[in-house]
C-alpha positions in Angstrom: -7.8 24.5 -29.0 -10.0 27.1 -26.9 -13.1 25.4 -29.0 -12.1 22.2 -27.5 -11.8 23.7 -23.7 -15.1 24.9 -24.4 -16.4 21.6 -25.5 -14.4 20.2 -22.2 -16.2 22.6 -19.8 -19.4 21.4 -21.6 -18.7 17.7 -21.8 -18.0 17.4 -18.1 -20.8 19.2 -16.8 -23.0 16.6 -19.1 -20.9 14.0 -17.6 -22.0 14.9 -14.4 -25.6 15.3 -15.3 -25.2 11.6 -17.1 -23.4 10.1 -14.1 -25.7 11.3 -11.5 -28.7 10.3 -12.7 -27.8 6.2 -13.0 -29.6 5.6 -9.8 -26.3 4.0 -8.5 -23.5 6.0 -9.4 -23.3 4.3 -12.8 -23.4 5.9 -16.2 -26.5 5.4 -18.4 -26.2 2.6 -20.9 -22.9 0.6 -18.9 -23.5 -2.8 -18.6 -21.5 -3.4 -15.9 -22.6 -4.1 -12.3 -22.8 -1.7 -9.7 -20.6 -1.9 -6.8 -23.1 -0.7 -4.6 -26.4 0.9 -4.9 -26.8 4.7 -4.8 -27.7 5.2 -1.1 -27.8 8.1 1.2 -25.7 7.7 4.5 -27.1 4.7 6.6 -27.3 6.6 9.8 -29.7 8.4 8.7 -32.0 5.4 8.5 -34.1 6.6 5.3 -36.7 4.7 3.6 -36.4 4.2 -0.5 -39.3 6.9 -0.5 -37.4 9.3 1.6 -34.2 9.0 -0.6 -36.4 10.0 -3.5 -37.9 13.0 -1.9 -34.3 14.0 -0.8 -33.5 14.5 -4.4 -35.9 17.4 -4.9 -34.1 20.1 -6.6 -36.9 22.9 -5.9 -37.5 22.2 -2.3 -34.1 21.1 -1.5 -35.0 19.5 1.9 -32.3 19.4 4.6 -31.6 15.8 6.0 -30.8 15.6 9.7 -30.5 12.5 12.2 -33.9 11.3 13.5 -32.3 9.6 16.5 -29.2 11.4 18.0 -27.9 8.3 19.5 -27.3 6.9 15.9 -23.8 8.5 15.9 -21.1 8.6 18.8 -20.3 11.4 21.0 -24.0 13.0 20.1 -22.3 14.3 16.4 -24.8 16.4 14.4 -25.3 15.7 11.1 -27.2 17.5 8.1 -27.1 17.6 4.5 -29.0 19.1 1.4 -28.9 18.0 -2.4 -27.6 20.8 -5.0 -29.9 22.7 -7.0 -30.2 20.8 -10.1 -26.3 20.3 -11.0 -27.2 16.5 -10.8 -29.7 14.3 -10.5 -28.5 12.7 -7.5 -26.8 14.0 -4.3 -23.1 13.0 -5.0 -21.9 13.6 -1.5 -21.3 10.9 0.8 -20.8 10.2 4.6 -19.9 7.7 6.9 -19.5 7.7 10.9 -18.5 4.1 12.6 -16.9 2.8 15.7 -14.3 0.5 14.3 -12.8 -2.8 16.2 -9.3 -3.8 14.8 -8.8 -7.3 15.8 -5.2 -8.7 16.1 -4.5 -10.8 12.9 -1.9 -11.5 10.5 -1.3 -9.0 7.9 -1.9 -11.8 5.5 -5.7 -11.6 6.0 -5.8 -7.9 4.3 -7.3 -8.9 0.8 -6.4 -7.6 -2.4 -9.8 -7.9 -3.9 -13.7 -7.4 -2.7 -16.8 -8.9 -2.7 -19.8 -8.2 -4.8 -21.7 -7.0 -2.1 -21.4 -6.2 1.5 -24.3 -6.9 3.5 -25.9 -4.2 5.3 -28.1 -6.4 7.8 -24.9 -7.9 9.5 -22.7 -5.8 11.6 -20.0 -5.2 9.2 -16.4 -5.5 10.1 -13.2 -3.8 9.5 -11.9 -5.3 6.5 -12.5 -4.5 2.9 -13.5 -8.2 1.9 -15.9 -8.5 5.3 -13.7 -10.8 7.1 -11.5 -11.1 10.1 -10.4 -7.8 11.3 -13.1 -6.8 13.9 -16.8 -5.7 13.9 -18.6 -2.1 13.5 -20.1 -1.8 17.0 -22.6 0.8 18.6 -21.2 0.6 22.1 -17.4 -0.4 22.2 -15.1 -1.4 25.1 -11.9 0.4 24.1 -10.1 -1.6 26.8 -11.3 -4.8 25.2 -8.3 -7.0 25.1 -9.3 -8.5 21.7 -8.9 -5.3 19.7 -8.2 -1.8 19.4 -11.4 1.0 18.9 -11.1 4.0 16.9 -13.8 6.4 16.1 -14.2 7.6 12.4 -16.4 10.4 10.5 -15.9 11.0 6.8 -17.4 13.1 3.6 -16.9 12.3 0.3 -17.8 14.9 -2.4 -18.3 13.2 -5.9 -18.1 14.3 -9.1 -18.9 13.1 -12.8 -21.2 10.6 -10.9 -21.8 9.4 -7.3 -20.3 5.9 -7.9 -16.6 6.5 -6.3 -18.1 8.5 -3.3 -20.4 5.5 -2.7 -17.7 3.0 -2.9 -15.2 5.1 -0.7 -17.8 5.9 1.8 -18.4 1.9 2.7 -14.9 0.7 2.3 -12.2 3.1 3.6 -12.3 2.7 7.0 -11.8 -0.8 6.4 -8.6 -0.2 4.7 -7.6 2.3 7.8 -8.3 -0.6 10.2 -6.4 -3.0 7.9 -3.2 -0.4 8.1 -3.7 0.3 11.7 -3.7 -3.7 12.0 0.0 -4.0 11.2 1.0 -1.5 14.4 -1.5 -3.0 16.8 0.5 -4.3 19.6 2.7 -0.8 19.6 -0.4 1.3 19.7 -2.4 -0.9 22.2 0.9 -0.7 24.8 1.7 3.1 24.4 2.0 3.4 27.9 5.0 0.7 28.2 6.7 2.6 25.5 9.0 5.6 25.0 7.5 8.7 23.3 9.2 7.4 20.2 9.6 4.1 18.4 13.1 3.3 16.9 13.4 1.4 13.8 11.3 -1.7 13.0 10.2 -5.0 14.5 13.0 -7.5 14.8 10.8 -10.4 13.4 10.8 -8.8 10.1 14.4 -7.5 9.7 17.5 -9.4 11.0 19.4 -6.0 11.4 17.3 -4.6 14.5 17.8 -5.5 18.1 15.6 -4.6 21.1 16.9 -2.0 23.5 14.4 -2.5 26.2 13.3 -5.9 27.6 10.1 -7.6 27.7 7.5 -7.8 25.0 6.5 -4.2 24.5 9.9 -3.2 23.8 10.8 -0.1 21.4 13.6 -1.1 18.7 16.7 0.4 17.1 18.4 0.1 14.3 22.5 -0.2 14.6 23.7 -1.0 11.1 27.1 -0.2 9.3 27.2 0.6 5.8 28.0 -3.1 5.1 24.8 -4.2 6.9 26.0 -5.6 9.8 24.7 -5.2 13.4 27.8 -5.7 15.2 29.3 -9.3 15.2 29.3 -11.7 18.2 32.1 -12.1 20.5 34.9 -14.1 19.0 35.6 -17.7 20.6 39.0 -16.0 22.1 37.0 -13.8 24.0 38.1 -10.7 22.2 35.4 -8.3 22.0 34.3 -7.3 18.3 35.4 -4.3 16.7 32.3 -1.7 16.9 30.5 -0.8 13.6 31.8 2.3 11.9 28.5 4.1 11.1 25.3 4.0 13.1 21.9 4.5 11.5 18.8 5.5 13.9 15.5 7.2 13.3 13.3 8.0 15.8 9.5 7.4 14.9 6.7 9.4 17.0 4.1 7.4 17.7 1.2 9.2 16.1 3.2 9.1 12.8 2.2 5.2 12.7 -1.5 6.4 12.7 -0.6 8.9 10.0 0.9 6.6 7.9 -2.0 4.2 8.3 -4.3 7.0 6.9 -2.2 7.7 4.2 -1.5 4.1 3.0 -5.4 3.7 3.2 -6.3 6.5 1.2 -3.7 4.8 -1.5 -5.3 1.3 -1.1 -8.7 2.7 -1.6 -7.6 4.6 -4.9 -5.7 1.4 -6.1 -9.2 -0.7 -5.4 -11.2 1.5 -7.3 -8.8 1.7 -10.2 -8.4 -2.2 -9.9 -12.2 -3.0 -10.1 -12.9 -0.4 -12.6 -13.4 -3.1 -15.3 -15.5 -5.4 -13.0 -17.7 -2.7 -11.7 -19.3 0.4 -12.7 -17.8 3.3 -10.7 -18.0 6.4 -12.2 -16.2 9.7 -11.6 -14.1 10.4 -8.6 -14.6 12.0 -5.2 -12.8 14.1 -2.9 -12.1 12.4 0.5 -12.0 14.3 3.9 -11.8 11.8 7.3 -11.6 12.1 10.9 -10.2 9.1 13.0 -10.4 9.4 17.0 -7.5 7.0 18.4 -6.1 7.5 22.0 -6.9 10.9 22.8 -6.2 12.3 19.4 -7.9 13.1 16.3 -6.4 12.5 12.9 -7.9 14.6 9.9 -7.2 13.3 6.7 -8.0 15.5 3.6 -7.6 14.9 0.0 -9.8 17.4 -2.0 -11.5 20.6 -1.2 -13.4 19.8 1.6 -12.5 21.6 5.0 -12.6 21.0 8.6 -12.1 23.5 11.7 -11.8 23.2 15.0 -13.8 25.8 17.3 -12.2 26.0 20.7 -13.3 29.1 22.9 -14.3 30.7 19.8 -11.0 30.4 18.7 -10.7 28.5 15.2 -8.1 26.2 14.4 -7.9 25.0 10.5 -7.3 21.2 10.2 -6.8 21.0 6.8 -6.1 22.6 3.5 -8.1 23.0 0.2 -6.4 21.1 -2.7 -6.9 23.1 -5.9 -4.9 23.9 -9.3 -3.9 27.0 -7.5 -2.8 25.6 -4.3 -0.9 23.0 -6.4 0.4 24.9 -9.1 4.0 23.9 -8.3 3.5 20.4 -8.0 1.2 20.2 -11.3 3.8 22.3 -13.2 6.9 20.1 -11.9 4.9 17.0 -13.2 4.3 18.5 -16.4 7.8 19.5 -17.0 9.2 16.4 -16.0 6.7 14.4 -18.1 6.1 16.5 -21.1 4.4 13.4 -22.7 1.2 13.8 -20.1 0.6 17.2 -21.7 -0.2 15.8 -25.1 1.8 18.5 -27.3 -1.3 20.3 -26.7 -0.9 21.9 -23.1 2.1 23.7 -21.7 3.0 23.6 -18.0 3.9 27.5 -17.7 1.9 30.0 -16.2 0.9 33.5 -17.7 -1.3 36.0 -16.7 -3.6 35.6 -19.6 -3.7 33.5 -22.8 -0.9 34.2 -24.9 -2.0 35.4 -28.5 0.0 34.8 -31.7 0.8 38.2 -32.4 2.6 38.3 -29.1 5.4 35.7 -30.4 9.0 37.4 -29.9 7.4 39.9 -27.3 7.9 39.4 -23.4 5.4 38.8 -21.2 5.2 37.7 -17.5 5.3 33.9 -16.5 6.3 31.6 -13.9 6.9 27.8 -13.7 7.4 25.6 -10.8 10.3 26.9 -9.5 8.8 30.2 -8.7 6.5 31.8 -6.4 7.0 35.1 -8.1 6.8 36.3 -11.7 9.2 37.4 -14.3 9.5 38.2 -18.0 10.3 35.7 -20.8 10.4 36.1 -24.6 7.3 34.2 -26.1 7.9 31.5 -28.4 5.5 29.5 -30.3 5.7 26.5 -27.5 4.1 29.2 -25.5 0.8 29.2 -27.7 -0.3 25.9 -26.2 -3.1 25.8 -23.8 -2.1 26.1 -19.8 -1.7 23.3 -17.5 -3.9 25.4 -14.9 -6.2 27.7 -16.5 -8.5 30.2 -14.4 -8.5 31.3 -11.1 -10.3 30.4 -8.0 -13.4 28.2 -8.1 -13.0 28.3 -11.8 -9.3 27.1 -12.2 -9.1 23.9 -14.0 -6.2 21.3 -14.5 -5.8 20.6 -18.0 -9.4 22.6 -18.8 -11.3 19.9 -17.3 -11.0 19.4 -13.4 -11.2 21.8 -10.3 -9.5 19.6 -7.8 -6.3 18.0 -7.7 -6.8 15.3 -4.9 -9.0 12.8 -4.4 -10.0 8.8 -5.1 -10.8 7.4 -8.4 -11.0 9.7 -12.0 -8.8 6.7 -13.5 -11.1 7.2 -16.8 -11.0 10.4 -17.3 -9.6 12.4 -20.1 -9.4 15.7 -21.6 -12.8 16.3 -23.9 -12.1 14.8 -27.0 -8.6 13.5 -26.5 -6.5 10.9 -25.3 -5.1 13.0 -22.3 -5.6 11.2 -19.3 -6.1 13.6 -16.2 -5.5 11.1 -13.4 -1.5 11.0 -13.4 -2.1 15.0 -12.1 -4.4 14.0 -9.5 -3.2 12.7 -6.0 -5.1 10.1 -4.0 -2.4 11.2 -0.9 -4.2 12.9 1.9 -2.7 15.5 4.3 -3.1 14.3 7.9 -3.1 17.0 10.7 -3.2 15.7 14.3 -5.2 17.4 17.0 -4.3 16.3 20.6 -7.7 16.3 22.4 -5.9 15.7 25.9 -4.0 18.8 25.8 -7.0 20.9 26.5 -10.4 21.1 28.5 -13.1 21.3 25.9 -16.6 22.8 26.7 -19.9 21.5 25.3 -19.6 24.4 22.7 -16.2 23.2 21.1 -16.5 21.2 18.6 -15.0 20.0 15.0 -16.9 21.1 11.8 -16.5 19.0 8.4 -17.9 20.1 5.7 -18.0 19.4 1.9 -17.0 22.6 -0.8 -20.8 23.4 -1.0 -20.5 25.0 2.6 -17.6 26.5 2.5 -17.8 28.1 -1.1 -20.1 30.6 0.5 -19.4 30.9 4.2 -15.7 31.6 5.5 -14.4 30.2 8.4 -15.4 33.4 10.7 -19.1 33.0 9.2 -19.2 29.2 10.3 -17.7 29.7 13.6 -20.0 32.6 14.6 -23.0 30.6 13.7 -22.2 27.6 15.3 -21.1 29.0 18.7 -24.2 31.4 18.3 -26.4 28.8 17.9 -25.2 26.1 20.7 -24.7 29.4 23.3 -28.6 29.4 22.9 -29.1 25.9 23.2 -29.7 23.8 26.4 -26.1 22.3 27.1 -27.6 19.3 28.2 -29.8 18.3 25.2 -28.0 16.1 23.1 -29.7 17.1 19.8 -28.2 20.3 19.9 -25.4 19.5 17.5 -27.7 17.9 14.9 -29.7 21.3 15.0 -26.8 23.3 14.8 -25.6 21.4 11.6 -29.2 21.9 10.3 -28.9 25.7 10.8 -25.3 25.8 9.1 -26.7 23.8 6.1 -29.6 26.2 5.9 -27.6 29.5 6.1 -25.3 27.7 3.3 -28.3 26.7 1.0 -30.3 30.1 1.7 -33.9 30.6 0.7 -35.0 30.2 -2.7 -36.3 33.4 -4.2 -36.9 34.9 -8.0 -33.1 35.2 -8.6 -32.4 32.0 -7.2 -31.2 30.5 -4.0 -30.1 33.6 -1.7 -28.2 33.9 1.8 -27.8 37.2 4.0 -27.2 40.5 2.4 -28.5 38.9 -1.0 -25.5 36.8 -1.7 -26.0 34.1 -3.8 -26.6 30.9 -1.6 -24.6 27.6 -2.2 -26.1 25.5 -5.2 -23.9 22.7 -4.5 -24.6 19.4 -2.4 -23.7 20.3 1.2 -22.9 17.9 4.0 -21.9 18.8 7.4 -20.9 17.0 10.7 -20.4 18.7 14.0 -18.3 16.6 16.5 -18.4 17.8 20.2 -14.7 17.6 21.3 -15.7 17.3 25.0 -16.8 13.7 24.7 -13.2 12.6 23.5 -11.8 13.8 26.5 -14.1 11.4 28.5 -12.5 8.4 26.5 -10.5 6.0 28.1 
């Protein structure tokens, strides 16, 4: 089994090289067409020659925005390719302003076109029809729709295909889900702080508790499913229901639910179309949606977002790794042991168990435990652990180091029929930051970065670097946020020396792809 594990790691890294070198996220030799060709973020405005030059693994040029006004809120962006891990940059990024139009949910499609034209203004439906348009300058008060701002980073692995597809389509899935609650969200001023129940047109067991078209709704139902009978002909009032069920739903929970469902639908689309298009590998996803005064930060993977406000650091995401999700993974392996293929054990030990230790006692823990306890070693414990290694070297089924993301539907343990996908969740964790609760200055920002940044720089180091850089810039210079992003990427990449890329104190620099957004928060306070 140990030989297989070594081969798995080598095979996975080899798969990255093969997948990255296909020129469009495809695996060499695949006969399926590409969903979307490989590209760098559209807002960079790069030519084909510039994209080719950006893939120089020796020089590793840092790419930044040519025009500050290409992104909303004077958002800064910078990126750099890896030091040779894959032929192409497997990070992808997207930033758009999207209008969600009023349309019935039947307009949300289940299939996608072969191509999304880039010469036309793209709308906010995955099939390119019906919901709304991406716009450079939008009017939030437009009676036709609901406007949201969107930033996203995708970190691909085993090829750039999934990251490219997600960067083009995930925002449309979010718009599609927001469409279902557009009337409620557009009329928050007319509603109480919470929404009760569901829309009465969709369920006969609901009634209005306020007058008018923007009423909040409550569910009043007995265990028999009755709402309460109308008055009897003789005028005797009906007996009241014996039991009542009422659940209050926060308005922001509707947006959180839209983001969560959009991730699931994006993952399902990749799975559904993987036999039609050559979409290789998988990707982590970190998104920020600004809507009606709040930032919704959705994360599935090991990218990270932090808010820097008055030099204070507010974490806005958690990394999902084999170690952080150990108990979820172990529980799944315990409940469905067939997923382990009779080659892995869901138990964790401090080190690999050897045959000579059968019958002896060793520390272990399972999905029910945070601490450790002793058990007598049995033959079953000689199997390879579901989670092996620690830190950045930890792997699920000896194959992959992240536990949430999109894609990876065909990923298997090397030289086996054991699929990894059942252990990988596409569900994001969504955190909410209310911009209206604070007065933000010009140096208050939200920093989004792929793991290539955070592997070598801590939250504190990033906050100090950004705050120091911005403090030395003209506060009226809108390009300062892009320059700060460039400085941050340069700090994480380091300088090429005889012993590789090095950063401060001779520490090893990041050899991974790095992508960074720096979003100034003061502009959110100015939105209607």
